[in-house]
C-alpha positions as CSV (number, residue, x, y, z in Angstrom):
1,M,111.0,131.3,84.8
2,N,110.7,133.7,82.1
3,D,110.4,132.8,78.8
4,N,114.0,132.9,78.0
5,L,115.0,131.3,81.1
6,L,112.7,128.6,79.9
7,V,113.9,128.4,75.9
8,D,118.0,128.3,77.3
9,S,117.1,126.4,80.0
10,L,115.6,123.1,77.2
11,Q,118.3,124.4,74.9
12,Q,121.2,123.6,77.7
13,H,119.1,120.4,77.8
14,L,119.2,119.1,74.4
15,E,122.6,120.4,74.5
16,D,124.6,118.0,77.0
17,K,125.9,114.7,75.8
18,R,124.3,112.5,78.7
19,V,120.6,113.2,77.4
20,Q,121.3,112.6,73.8
21,K,123.1,109.2,74.7
22,A,120.0,108.3,76.9
23,I,117.7,109.2,74.4
24,E,119.5,107.1,72.2
25,V,119.2,104.2,74.4
26,Q,116.3,104.3,75.1
27,S,115.3,104.1,71.0
28,D,117.0,100.9,71.5
29,I,114.9,99.9,74.5
30,R,111.1,99.9,73.0
31,A,113.2,98.5,69.8
32,Y,114.0,95.6,72.4
33,L,110.9,95.5,74.4
34,G,108.3,95.3,71.3
35,E,110.6,92.9,69.4
36,F,110.6,90.4,72.9
37,F,106.9,90.6,73.2
38,R,106.5,90.1,69.7
39,K,108.4,87.3,69.8
40,H,106.3,85.7,73.2
41,G,102.8,86.1,71.0
42,F,101.6,89.2,72.4
43,I,99.8,91.5,69.6
44,E,100.8,95.3,70.0
45,V,97.7,98.0,70.1
46,P,97.0,101.6,69.8
47,P,97.0,103.3,73.5
48,V,94.5,105.3,74.5
49,I,94.4,109.2,75.3
50,I,91.8,110.5,76.5
51,S,88.7,108.4,78.3
52,P,86.0,108.7,80.4
53,I,87.5,106.0,82.8
54,T,91.1,105.1,83.8
55,D,93.2,104.4,87.1
56,P,92.7,105.8,90.1
57,L,95.6,105.2,91.8
58,N,96.8,104.9,95.2
59,H,98.3,108.3,95.8
60,P,97.2,111.6,95.1
61,V,97.7,113.9,92.2
62,L,95.7,116.7,89.9
63,D,93.2,114.7,88.0
64,P,92.2,116.9,84.6
65,S,90.5,116.2,82.6
66,I,88.3,118.1,79.3
67,D,84.7,118.6,79.1
68,Y,84.0,117.7,75.4
69,Y,80.8,118.6,74.5
70,G,79.5,118.0,77.4
71,M,81.1,114.6,77.5
72,K,83.7,114.5,80.5
73,Y,87.4,112.8,79.6
74,G,90.1,112.2,81.3
75,L,93.1,111.8,80.6
76,T,95.3,108.8,80.4
77,K,97.6,107.5,84.2
78,S,96.9,104.0,83.2
79,M,95.6,102.3,80.6
80,I,94.4,99.3,83.1
81,F,90.9,98.8,82.3
82,H,91.2,99.0,78.3
83,K,94.1,96.3,78.6
84,Q,91.4,93.4,80.9
85,I,88.8,94.5,77.5
86,L,91.1,93.8,75.3
87,A,93.0,89.7,76.5
88,K,89.5,89.3,77.0
89,E,89.2,89.5,73.3
90,L,92.9,89.1,72.7
91,G,95.2,86.9,74.9
92,S,97.7,88.7,74.6
93,I,98.3,92.3,74.7
94,F,101.1,95.1,75.1
95,T,100.9,99.0,73.8
96,F,103.4,101.8,74.3
97,S,101.2,103.5,76.6
98,P,101.5,107.9,77.3
99,N,100.6,108.2,80.7
100,I,99.7,111.8,82.4
101,R,100.4,111.8,86.5
102,L,99.8,115.2,87.4
103,E,102.8,114.7,90.7
104,T,102.3,117.3,93.3
105,P,105.4,119.3,94.0
106,E,107.4,117.5,96.0
107,K,107.9,114.1,93.9
108,E,110.1,116.9,91.5
109,K,112.7,115.9,95.0
110,T,112.8,111.4,94.5
111,G,114.4,111.6,90.9
112,R,111.8,109.2,89.8
113,H,108.8,110.8,89.0
114,L,107.5,112.7,85.5
115,S,104.4,114.5,84.9
116,E,104.1,112.8,81.6
117,F,105.9,109.4,80.6
118,T,105.4,106.3,79.0
119,Q,105.5,102.5,80.0
120,I,104.7,99.6,77.8
121,D,101.3,98.4,79.3
122,V,101.7,94.0,79.0
123,E,98.5,91.7,79.3
124,K,97.7,88.5,79.8
125,R,94.3,86.0,79.6
126,G,94.4,83.7,81.8
127,A,97.9,84.7,83.4
128,S,99.5,84.3,86.6
129,R,101.1,86.4,88.7
130,E,104.3,83.6,88.5
131,E,104.0,83.3,85.0
132,M,104.7,87.1,84.2
133,M,107.4,87.6,86.7
134,G,109.5,85.1,84.6
135,L,108.8,86.4,81.4
136,V,110.2,90.1,83.4
137,E,112.9,88.7,85.1
138,D,113.2,87.1,80.9
139,L,112.9,90.5,79.8
140,M,115.3,92.2,82.1
141,V,118.6,88.9,81.2
142,G,118.1,89.8,77.4
143,L,118.1,93.2,77.6
144,T,121.1,94.0,79.9
145,Q,123.0,91.3,77.5
146,H,122.0,92.9,74.0
147,M,122.4,96.7,76.3
148,N,126.0,95.5,76.9
149,S,126.6,94.0,73.7
150,E,125.6,95.8,71.4
151,R,125.4,99.8,73.5
152,A,129.1,99.2,75.4
153,S,130.0,102.6,73.7
154,D,127.4,104.2,75.2
155,L,127.2,102.8,78.7
156,K,131.4,103.0,78.9
157,F,130.4,107.3,78.0
158,L,127.9,107.1,80.3
159,R,130.6,105.5,82.7
160,R,127.9,102.8,84.0
161,K,128.5,98.8,84.2
162,L,125.6,97.4,83.8
163,N,125.4,93.3,85.3
164,V,123.4,91.0,84.4
165,P,121.1,89.3,87.2
166,S,120.6,85.9,87.5
167,R,117.6,84.0,87.2
168,P,115.2,83.7,90.0
169,F,115.0,87.3,91.1
170,K,115.1,87.0,95.4
171,K,111.3,87.4,96.7
172,F,110.1,89.9,99.2
173,R,107.1,90.1,100.8
174,F,105.6,92.6,101.9
175,L,104.5,92.7,105.2
176,D,107.8,90.0,106.2
177,A,110.3,93.3,104.9
178,E,108.4,95.8,106.3
179,K,108.2,94.1,110.1
180,E,112.5,93.6,108.8
181,Y,113.4,96.8,107.5
182,G,110.4,99.2,108.3
183,K,108.5,101.1,106.4
184,D,111.1,102.6,104.3
185,F,111.9,98.7,103.8
186,E,111.9,99.6,99.3
187,S,114.5,102.8,99.5
188,I,116.8,100.2,101.9
189,L,116.7,97.0,100.1
190,S,116.4,99.1,96.3
191,G,120.3,100.3,98.3
192,R,121.5,97.4,99.0
193,M,121.1,95.1,96.3
194,K,122.9,94.2,93.2
195,D,120.1,93.0,91.2
196,P,116.4,93.7,90.3
197,F,114.0,91.8,93.0
198,W,110.3,91.2,93.8
199,I,108.2,93.0,96.3
200,I,104.9,90.0,96.8
201,D,101.9,89.7,98.5
202,I,101.0,93.0,98.9
203,P,97.9,94.6,101.4
204,L,95.0,95.3,100.0
205,E,95.2,98.8,101.4
206,N,98.2,99.8,99.0
207,R,96.7,99.0,95.9
208,E,94.3,99.9,94.1
209,F,90.7,97.9,93.6
210,Y,91.2,96.0,90.6
211,D,94.3,93.7,92.0
212,R,93.2,90.2,92.5
213,E,92.4,89.2,96.2
214,S,94.3,86.4,97.5
215,D,92.0,83.5,98.1
216,S,94.1,81.8,100.7
217,E,95.4,84.8,102.5
218,P,92.4,87.3,102.8
219,G,93.5,91.4,102.5
220,I,96.1,90.5,100.5
221,L,96.7,91.4,96.9
222,E,98.3,88.9,94.1
223,D,100.8,92.0,93.2
224,M,104.3,91.9,92.4
225,D,106.9,95.4,92.2
226,L,110.0,94.2,90.3
227,I,112.2,96.9,92.0
228,Y,115.6,98.2,90.3
229,P,118.9,98.5,92.8
230,E,121.2,100.3,94.0
231,G,118.7,102.9,94.7
232,F,117.3,103.5,91.0
233,G,114.4,102.1,93.4
234,E,110.3,100.6,91.6
235,G,110.4,100.2,87.8
236,L,107.6,98.0,87.5
237,S,104.2,97.2,89.2
238,G,101.2,94.2,88.4
239,G,99.4,91.6,89.4
240,E,96.2,89.7,88.5
241,R,92.9,90.6,88.5
242,E,89.9,90.8,89.6
243,F,87.6,90.0,86.9
244,L,84.2,89.4,88.6
245,E,81.5,91.7,88.3
246,E,81.2,91.4,92.3
247,R,83.9,91.5,93.2
248,I,84.8,94.0,91.4
249,R,82.0,95.7,93.2
250,E,83.0,94.8,96.9
251,R,86.7,95.9,96.4
252,I,85.7,99.8,95.1
253,K,83.2,100.0,98.3
254,R,86.0,98.4,100.2
255,K,88.3,101.6,99.0
256,G,85.8,104.0,100.0
257,Q,85.0,104.5,96.0
258,S,82.5,105.2,94.1
259,E,80.4,103.1,91.7
260,E,79.6,105.5,89.6
261,Q,83.0,106.8,89.0
262,F,83.4,103.2,87.4
263,K,80.3,102.3,86.1
264,W,82.0,101.8,82.4
265,I,84.5,98.9,83.8
266,L,81.2,97.3,85.8
267,A,79.0,97.6,83.2
268,Y,81.4,95.7,80.5
269,S,82.6,92.8,83.3
270,S,78.8,91.8,84.1
271,K,79.1,91.1,80.7
272,G,82.3,89.0,81.2
273,L,85.6,89.9,81.8
274,A,88.7,86.8,81.6
275,P,90.5,86.6,84.4
276,S,94.4,88.1,83.4
277,A,97.6,89.2,84.9
278,G,99.8,91.7,84.0
279,F,102.5,94.4,84.6
280,G,103.6,98.2,82.8
281,I,107.3,99.2,82.5
282,G,107.8,102.8,83.2
283,I,110.1,103.7,80.0
284,E,112.5,106.7,80.9
285,R,112.8,104.7,84.4
286,L,114.1,102.0,83.2
287,T,116.4,104.1,81.1
288,R,117.4,106.0,83.6
289,Y,117.9,102.4,85.3
290,I,120.0,101.2,82.6
291,C,121.9,104.6,81.9
292,G,123.0,105.0,85.6
293,L,120.9,108.4,85.3
294,Q,120.6,110.4,89.2
295,R,118.1,111.8,87.4
296,I,114.0,110.4,85.4
297,E,114.3,114.0,83.5
298,D,117.9,113.1,82.1
299,T,115.9,110.6,79.7
300,H,113.4,113.1,78.2
301,P,113.9,115.6,76.2
302,F,110.8,117.6,77.3
303,P,110.8,116.4,80.4
304,K,107.4,117.2,82.5
305,I,109.5,117.8,85.7
306,P,106.2,118.1,88.8
307,G,106.1,121.4,90.1
308,K,107.4,123.1,87.2
309,L,106.5,124.7,83.4
310,S,108.3,122.7,81.0
311,L,108.3,123.5,77.1
């Protein structure tokens, strides 16, 4: 794309009234989220943009790094390790964390992926998965009620009828859902369901090393994904964390990764991490669901679309 076409495309995007409405709604979503977690005793902490440690992820992305006077930093893919450290010291924390995930070009087709996005990252010392799931359900019910009340005119403009979910949200165990619906069970269930729902008890090979393996069911993690209904797909991922040094080392080995890559979190765990649980909610995905938009790029003024040059 030449320079003029790139600028013209951006101008057309920013003049789109749907995009403008989505940005306004997202501003309100951010305000609601921040206030919700403060009311529940969470401390807002600043995000980490560059670090020698970041989320390894469980799917392929390009891995940008910076050589800064002989020191190697990576751009943050998520603040998972920093959250664990902060939860040990501060108890309950949240942050609006900019994430860089240079996704492969085919991810553009999903309508759900951006190479640059923000997630609200949450972690609580001593929490269980079930406690955090209950917190998220409270959040989703309250947020949808707030949107229907305070942003009714915007939702009407967007032709969005937003259903307030009832609690508790339905739960599907990963292996049970896969057996019944096949490998694409998440998309199938998302398309059928009318309310958000949970995928829980995720097999070890499907997740990163830092999520806690069940004591009673080896190979299964104390994890959860929140899936939006109406085909909007995954909106939240989280779970309980491994915190013992020997278990973290074992999990790194089982994932076929090197201890050298994660030496900093291993060094910190040797001094003692605390049990914790948490999650990350993609702000743009949440905005897309709330607004009922087909494409995630319509939630961002300067969307970084996989495989495309974007200002």
